[in-house]
C-alpha positions in Angstrom: 0.0 0.0 0.0 1.4 3.4 -0.9 2.1 6.0 1.8 -0.3 8.5 0.2 -3.2 6.0 0.3 -2.3 5.0 3.8 -2.4 8.7 4.8 -5.9 9.1 3.4 -7.2 6.0 5.2 -5.7 7.0 8.5 -7.1 10.5 8.2 -10.6 9.2 7.4 -10.4 6.8 10.4 -9.3 9.6 12.7 -12.1 11.9 11.5 -14.7 9.2 12.1 -13.4 8.8 15.7 -13.6 12.5 16.4 -9.9 13.4 16.0 -8.8 16.5 14.3 -9.4 16.7 10.5 -7.6 20.1 10.1 -5.3 19.8 7.1 -2.1 21.9 6.9 0.4 21.8 4.1 4.1 22.6 4.5 6.8 23.6 2.0 10.2 22.0 2.8 13.5 23.3 1.4 15.3 20.1 0.5 18.3 21.5 -1.2 20.1 24.8 -2.1 22.6 25.3 -4.9 23.2 26.3 -8.5 22.1 23.2 -10.5 18.7 22.1 -9.0 17.5 20.2 -12.1 20.3 17.6 -11.5 18.9 16.8 -8.0 15.2 17.1 -8.7 14.8 13.5 -10.0 16.5 12.1 -6.9 14.1 13.9 -4.6 11.0 12.8 -6.6 12.0 9.2 -6.2 12.5 9.6 -2.5 9.8 11.9 -1.2 6.1 12.3 -1.5 4.2 15.4 -2.6 4.8 18.1 -5.2 8.1 19.6 -6.1 9.2 23.0 -7.5 12.4 24.9 -8.1 12.4 28.4 -6.6 14.8 31.3 -6.5 16.0 32.3 -3.1 18.4 35.1 -3.0 21.5 34.1 -5.1 20.6 30.4 -5.0 18.1 28.1 -6.4 16.2 25.7 -4.0 14.2 22.5 -4.4 10.9 22.8 -2.5 8.8 19.8 -1.5 5.1 20.6 -0.8 3.1 18.0 1.1 0.7 17.4 4.0 2.3 18.2 7.3 1.4 14.9 8.8 3.2 13.0 6.0 6.1 15.4 6.6 6.1 14.6 10.3 6.3 10.9 9.6 9.6 11.6 7.8 10.8 13.9 10.6 10.3 11.2 13.2 12.1 8.7 11.0 15.2 10.9 11.5 14.8 12.5 14.9 13.8 9.3 16.9 14.4 5.6 16.5 11.3 3.6 15.4 12.1 1.1 18.0 11.6 3.6 20.8 8.4 3.5 22.9 5.3 4.8 21.1 4.5 7.4 23.8 8.0 8.9 23.3 7.3 9.0 19.5 4.0 10.7 20.1 5.6 13.3 22.3 8.2 14.0 19.5 5.4 14.2 17.0 3.6 17.0 19.0 6.9 18.9 19.5 7.9 18.6 15.9 4.5 19.6 14.6 4.5 22.6 16.9 7.9 23.7 15.6 6.9 23.1 12.0 3.8 25.3 12.4 5.7 28.0 14.1 8.3 28.0 11.3 5.5 28.3 8.7 4.3 31.4 10.4 7.8 32.8 10.8 8.8 32.3 7.1 5.5 33.7 5.8 6.4 37.0 7.6 9.8 36.8 5.9 8.3 36.2 2.4 10.5 33.1 1.9 9.5 30.6 -0.7 9.6 27.7 1.8 8.4 27.1 5.4 11.2 25.0 6.9 14.6 23.6 6.0 15.6 19.9 6.0 18.6 20.5 8.3 19.8 19.9 11.8 19.1 23.6 12.4 15.4 23.2 11.8 14.4 19.5 11.6 15.8 16.6 9.7 13.4 15.0 7.3 13.6 11.5 5.7 11.5 8.5 4.8 10.4 5.4 6.6 8.1 2.3 6.2 7.5 2.2 10.0 3.9 1.8 10.8 4.8 2.5 14.5 6.0 6.0 13.5 3.0 6.5 11.3 0.6 5.6 14.1 2.4 7.9 16.5 2.0 10.8 14.1 -1.6 10.2 13.1 -2.8 9.3 16.6 -1.8 12.9 17.6 -3.0 14.4 14.3 -3.2 18.2 14.6 -2.1 18.4 18.2 0.3 21.2 19.1 1.6 23.0 22.2 0.4 26.5 22.8 0.9 29.3 25.3 -2.1 31.5 26.2 -3.8 30.0 23.2 -1.1 30.9 20.6 1.4 28.8 18.8 4.9 29.3 20.2 8.5 28.1 19.4 9.5 25.0 21.1 12.8 23.0 21.1 14.1 19.5 21.6 17.6 17.9 21.9 19.1 14.5 22.4 20.2 14.5 26.0 20.2 17.3 28.6 22.7 15.7 31.0 20.4 15.8 34.0 19.0 19.3 33.8 17.4 21.2 30.8 18.5 24.7 30.0 16.6 27.9 29.4 17.0 29.7 26.1 18.9 32.7 27.3 21.7 30.3 28.4 22.1 29.3 24.8 20.9 31.8 22.2 19.8 34.8 24.3 16.2 36.1 24.4 13.6 35.2 26.9 10.9 32.5 26.4 8.9 32.7 29.6 7.2 29.4 28.9 10.4 27.4 28.7 11.9 26.6 32.1 14.8 24.5 33.3 13.8 21.2 34.8 15.7 18.6 36.7 15.8 15.4 34.5 16.9 12.2 36.3 15.5 10.1 33.4 18.3 10.6 30.9 21.0 9.4 33.3 22.9 6.2 32.3 21.8 6.6 28.6 24.3 6.6 25.7 24.7 10.4 25.4 24.8 11.2 29.1 28.6 11.4 29.5 31.4 12.2 27.1 35.1 13.0 26.9 36.8 14.8 24.0 40.5 15.6 23.7 42.0 18.5 21.6 45.5 19.8 21.4 46.0 23.5 22.1 47.2 24.0 18.5 44.0 22.4 17.2 41.8 24.8 19.2 44.0 27.8 18.1 43.4 26.8 14.5 39.7 26.1 14.9 39.1 29.3 16.8 41.4 31.4 14.6 43.2 32.6 17.7 47.0 32.3 17.6 48.9 30.3 20.2 46.3 29.5 22.8 48.0 28.4 25.9 45.2 28.1 28.5 41.4 27.6 28.4 39.3 28.0 31.6 35.7 28.3 32.5 35.1 31.9 33.6 31.3 31.7 34.4 28.5 29.2 34.6 24.8 29.3 34.2 22.3 28.2 36.9 21.8 24.9 35.1 25.5 24.2 35.5 26.3 24.7 31.8 29.3 26.9 30.9 28.4 30.5 30.2 31.7 32.0 29.2 35.2 30.7 28.5 38.5 32.5 28.9 41.2 31.8 26.3 44.7 33.0 27.0 47.4 33.2 24.3 51.1 32.7 24.9 51.6 36.5 24.5 49.1 37.2 27.3 46.2 38.2 25.1 42.8 37.2 26.6 39.7 36.3 24.7 36.3 35.8 26.3 33.7 33.8 24.4 30.3 32.3 25.2 30.3 28.5 25.4 27.6 28.4 22.7 29.7 30.3 20.2 32.8 28.2 21.1 30.9 25.0 20.5 29.4 26.2 17.2 32.8 27.3 15.9 34.4 24.0 16.8 31.6 21.9 15.4 31.2 23.9 12.2 34.6 22.6 11.1 34.1 18.9 12.0 33.8 16.4 9.1 30.2 15.7 10.4 28.2 16.4 13.5 27.8 13.1 15.4 28.3 12.2 19.1 31.0 9.7 18.2 33.1 12.2 16.2 36.3 12.9 18.1 36.6 16.6 17.4 33.2 18.0 18.3 31.9 19.5 21.6 28.5 17.6 22.2 27.2 20.2 24.7 28.1 23.1 27.0 27.9 21.3 30.4 31.5 20.4 30.8 34.7 20.6 32.9 38.1 21.4 31.4 41.4 19.7 32.3 44.7 20.5 30.7 47.5 17.9 30.5 50.6 19.2 28.7 49.5 20.3 25.3 46.2 18.5 25.5 42.9 20.2 26.5 40.4 17.6 27.8 36.6 18.4 27.9 34.6 16.1 30.2 30.9 16.7 29.9 27.3 15.6 30.1 24.5 15.7 27.6 24.2 16.1 23.8 22.7 19.2 22.2 21.7 22.7 23.3 19.6 21.3 26.3 16.5 23.5 25.8 13.0 22.0 25.8 12.3 18.2 25.5 15.2 15.8 26.3 14.6 12.9 23.8 16.4 10.3 25.9 14.6 11.5 29.0 11.3 11.2 27.1 12.3 7.6 26.0 13.0 6.6 29.6 9.8 8.2 30.9 7.8 6.3 28.3 9.6 3.0 29.3 8.5 3.8 32.9 4.9 4.0 31.9 4.4 7.7 31.3 2.2 8.7 28.4 3.0 11.4 25.9 0.8 14.0 27.6 2.7 13.4 30.9 6.0 13.7 29.0 5.1 16.9 27.4 3.9 18.4 30.6 7.1 17.5 32.4 9.3 19.4 29.9 6.8 22.1 29.0 4.8 22.7 32.2 3.4 26.1 31.2 2.2 25.0 27.7 -1.2 23.5 26.8 -2.0 20.7 24.3 -4.4 22.0 21.7 -5.5 21.1 18.2 -4.7 23.3 15.2 -8.2 24.5 14.5 -8.4 26.0 18.0 -5.3 28.1 17.8 -5.6 31.8 17.1 -2.4 32.6 15.3 -2.3 29.9 12.6 
């Protein structure tokens, strides 16, 4: 059975059972570059929906237009493992749907020819044949998180390392509905602890700061994450940098962003040790730490928590609504 036919059947069944029948389309930017026609056949063979080539600034982009629920099936295929508990998958579906709708609104105001990018900076989008993922998406069809009745920006990450962060610890800006919570659930999971070793010359090259001789933590946030770093060069010059900027600069030059890659900084909750010419980062967690911790959600689901309880734990001040009831769609 084709995915499009299965989508229609699931939608009809959900409508008959009283679930949301609100339909929303989304335009996904799959690719940016100079020769879009070479890549278009590859995307048509991989993804559902309609395709177009649009001009965006100095580049051309390939845009995939499809139903948002079908899109979310592809998102979950990349953002969570199909073998994870269904309640964790449902929680991810609601968070990813909320983020997608928020991006649709944001990019409309910017007059962009797409709503969201297929990237780690928005959401990664792929394909799957998992009926478990499809059921998780369609059983929560149309459900999103709101604040005072309006759609808001939400976030998720792999592992918070025991305590989630607030947004101003990472990007700046205040999101009053996003609070830091203690999270014992993600302990003893694969991304909870890490250790990375760089040489001082490596960090000098990656940061474009000559002859770094010493790196220390100068300030921490309330969550325990590093706020600022102090980098001292051999000639005595001192550079202060936020941990977020430091992490992004290091990671932007890695061959790929993956927890097992040796030369990335997985998160900003770390201690620094120096041994000779080596700088050793010993940390906890993977990702920015704001919003829902995916491994925490997984463990909560394994302990019998449902997706509503998971969402309330990480987003205590948000309400679960359906799209047709939200005032700023």
